[in-house]
C-alpha positions in Angstrom: -45.1 -148.2 38.0 -45.1 -145.4 35.4 -47.4 -142.4 35.9 -50.5 -142.2 33.7 -50.3 -140.3 30.5 -52.1 -137.0 30.3 -54.4 -136.9 27.2 -55.4 -133.3 27.7 -53.9 -130.5 29.8 -55.7 -127.1 30.4 -53.3 -124.7 32.1 -54.3 -121.2 33.4 -57.0 -120.7 30.8 -58.6 -117.2 30.5 -61.3 -115.7 28.3 -63.3 -112.5 28.6 -66.3 -111.2 26.6 -66.7 -107.5 26.6 -64.9 -107.0 29.9 -66.8 -109.9 31.5 -64.4 -112.7 32.7 -66.0 -115.9 31.4 -63.1 -118.2 32.3 -60.6 -117.2 35.0 -57.3 -119.1 35.4 -58.9 -122.6 34.9 -56.5 -125.5 35.0 -57.2 -129.3 34.9 -56.1 -132.4 33.0 -57.5 -135.6 31.8 -55.6 -138.9 31.8 -55.6 -141.3 28.9 -58.7 -143.5 29.0 -60.3 -141.5 31.8 -63.9 -140.3 31.9 -63.9 -136.8 33.4 -66.9 -134.7 34.3 -67.0 -130.9 34.0 -69.9 -129.4 36.0 -71.2 -126.2 37.5 -74.4 -124.1 37.7 -75.6 -122.1 34.7 -73.1 -119.5 33.6 -70.2 -121.3 35.2 -68.1 -121.3 32.0 -68.3 -125.0 31.2 -69.4 -124.7 27.5 -67.0 -121.8 27.0 -64.1 -124.1 28.1 -65.4 -126.8 25.7 -65.5 -124.2 22.9 -61.9 -123.2 23.6 -60.7 -126.9 23.6 -62.5 -127.6 20.4 -61.2 -124.5 18.6 -64.4 -122.5 18.4 -63.1 -119.8 20.8 -59.5 -118.6 21.2 -58.2 -118.2 24.8 -57.0 -114.8 25.8 -54.2 -116.6 27.7 -53.2 -120.0 29.0 -52.4 -123.3 27.2 -54.4 -126.2 25.9 -52.3 -129.3 25.1 -53.4 -132.6 23.5 -50.7 -134.9 24.8 -47.6 -132.8 24.0 -49.0 -130.6 21.2 -50.2 -127.1 22.0 -53.5 -126.6 20.2 -54.6 -123.1 21.3 -54.4 -121.7 17.8 -56.0 -124.6 16.0 -59.2 -124.1 14.0 -62.1 -126.5 14.7 -61.2 -128.7 11.8 -57.6 -128.9 12.7 -58.5 -129.8 16.3 -60.7 -132.6 15.0 -57.8 -133.9 12.8 -55.5 -133.8 15.8 -57.8 -136.2 17.5 -60.6 -134.4 19.4 -64.3 -134.9 18.4 -67.3 -133.2 20.1 -71.0 -133.3 20.2 -73.2 -130.2 21.0 -75.8 -129.3 23.5 -78.2 -128.7 20.7 -78.1 -131.5 18.2 -76.4 -130.5 15.0 -77.1 -133.4 12.6 -77.8 -132.7 9.0 -81.5 -133.4 9.0 -81.8 -133.3 5.2 -79.2 -136.1 4.9 -79.7 -139.7 5.6 -78.2 -141.5 8.7 -75.4 -143.0 6.7 -74.7 -139.8 4.9 -74.2 -138.0 8.2 -71.6 -140.6 9.2 -70.0 -140.7 5.8 -69.6 -136.9 5.8 -67.7 -137.1 9.1 -65.6 -140.1 7.9 -64.5 -138.2 4.9 -62.7 -135.8 7.1 -60.0 -138.4 7.8 -59.6 -139.4 4.2 -57.7 -137.8 1.3 -59.7 -137.8 -2.0 -57.9 -136.0 -4.8 -59.8 -133.3 -6.5 -59.0 -134.7 -9.9 -60.3 -138.1 -8.9 -63.4 -136.3 -7.5 -64.0 -134.2 -10.6 -63.7 -137.1 -13.1 -65.1 -139.8 -10.7 -62.3 -142.2 -11.6 -62.5 -145.9 -10.7 -60.0 -145.2 -7.8 -62.4 -142.5 -6.5 -65.4 -144.8 -6.8 -63.6 -147.6 -5.0 -62.6 -145.2 -2.1 -66.2 -143.9 -2.0 -67.6 -147.4 -1.7 -65.1 -148.4 0.9 -66.0 -145.3 3.0 -69.7 -146.1 2.6 -69.2 -149.7 3.7 -67.2 -148.5 6.7 -69.9 -146.1 7.6 -72.5 -148.8 7.6 -70.3 -151.1 9.7 -69.9 -148.4 12.3 -73.7 -147.9 12.3 -74.0 -151.7 12.7 -72.0 -151.6 16.0 -74.6 -149.3 17.4 -77.6 -151.1 15.9 -78.4 -148.2 13.6 -77.6 -149.9 10.3 -81.3 -150.7 9.6 -81.9 -146.9 9.6 -79.0 -146.1 7.3 -81.2 -144.7 4.5 -83.6 -142.9 6.8 -83.4 -139.1 7.0 -81.8 -138.2 10.3 -84.5 -135.6 11.1 -87.0 -138.5 11.3 -85.2 -140.3 14.1 -86.5 -140.2 17.7 -84.7 -137.8 19.9 -82.7 -140.4 21.7 -81.5 -142.0 18.4 -80.5 -138.6 17.1 -78.2 -138.2 20.2 -76.8 -141.6 19.5 -76.2 -140.8 15.9 -74.4 -137.6 16.8 -72.0 -139.7 19.0 -71.5 -142.2 16.1 -70.8 -139.3 13.7 -68.1 -138.0 16.1 -66.6 -141.5 16.4 -66.4 -141.6 12.6 -63.5 -139.1 12.7 -61.4 -141.6 14.8 -60.9 -139.3 17.9 -58.5 -139.9 20.8 -60.6 -137.6 23.0 -64.4 -137.4 22.8 -66.1 -134.4 24.4 -69.8 -134.5 25.1 -71.8 -131.3 25.8 -74.9 -132.1 27.8 -75.8 -135.3 25.9 -78.7 -136.1 28.3 -80.4 -132.7 27.7 -84.1 -133.3 26.9 -83.9 -137.0 27.6 -86.4 -138.9 29.8 -85.2 -141.4 32.5 -85.0 -144.4 30.2 -83.2 -142.5 27.5 -80.7 -141.3 30.1 -80.1 -144.8 31.3 -79.5 -145.9 27.7 -77.1 -143.0 27.2 -75.1 -144.0 30.3 -74.7 -147.5 28.9 -73.8 -146.1 25.5 -71.0 -143.8 27.0 -69.6 -146.8 28.9 -69.7 -148.9 25.7 -68.1 -146.2 23.5 -65.3 -145.6 26.0 -64.4 -149.3 26.2 -65.0 -150.3 22.6 -63.0 -147.5 21.1 -60.4 -147.1 23.9 -61.4 -143.4 24.3 -60.8 -140.6 26.7 -64.1 -138.8 27.5 -64.8 -135.3 28.8 -68.4 -134.8 29.7 -70.4 -131.7 30.6 -73.8 -132.6 32.1 -76.5 -131.1 34.3 -77.9 -134.5 35.3 -76.0 -135.0 38.6 -77.2 -138.6 38.9 -75.6 -139.4 35.6 -72.4 -137.5 36.4 -71.9 -139.0 39.8 -72.6 -142.6 38.5 -70.4 -142.5 35.4 -67.4 -140.2 35.9 -64.1 -141.2 37.5 -63.2 -137.6 38.5 -65.1 -134.4 38.4 -64.0 -130.7 37.9 -66.4 -128.0 39.2 -66.6 -124.5 37.8 -68.5 -121.5 39.2 -68.5 -118.1 37.6 -65.6 -119.0 35.5 -63.4 -120.2 38.3 -62.5 -123.8 39.2 -63.8 -124.4 42.8 -63.2 -128.1 43.2 -61.7 -131.2 41.6 -61.9 -134.8 42.9 -63.7 -138.1 43.0 -67.5 -138.1 42.8 -67.7 -138.9 46.6 -65.5 -135.9 47.4 -67.5 -133.5 45.1 -70.8 -134.6 46.7 -69.5 -133.6 50.1 -67.6 -130.4 49.1 -69.1 -127.3 50.8 -68.1 -124.9 48.0 -69.9 -127.1 45.4 -73.0 -127.3 47.6 -73.0 -123.5 48.0 -72.5 -123.0 44.3 -75.6 -125.0 43.5 -77.8 -124.2 46.4 -76.6 -120.9 47.7 -74.7 -120.0 50.9 -76.6 -120.7 54.0 -77.2 -117.7 56.2 
């Protein structure tokens, strides 16, 4: 039986801010179609790692590989075109645009529309534009959001805004979806709905998922493996059952017992 394929490899990643080591020799990998959790107390370096993977920060040293391609020097848009899409801890929808326009804007990142076509709005351009619009609505339909297509995104309830942000990420046709604290600010029912949504997205779109989350109940119930950071250092990696029982993890969250 062949070994599973690594979708993402992070090797000896380092980043400092003003002399403060934010990420220190962090290494981990994600297999294709795996759902991996990245956890740790506040200030552990989780979002910093996410920002390096998605091109918002440049690592001081170390390697980030998407399959066999080294992506350390990629800009965020190039990272996205390579096959990585992300959401943010603070929702970043375009509130002044409609639901379908948010998705359409993301979908256009994967399409080539010539500037001459755009300038003169040729029939070819109009046909492509309509096809993209129709595909955007079809994607919304999969998530039961098509009836809200013409609603301004700022008017959606919080849980639906989170859902739309994930749909918008999917519009770029990623291989790897990275979710930065998607349950932040959600009540119990919204978190349960989110859990089902992540499962659905992973299966429906055949995705690999990297998840940062503070909700330990969600992390332990949904992730196949978990990586734990503390003060920029990886302190544990393993199955949820192993992480629950790991002394170093317990001390990182609760403090060392005297």
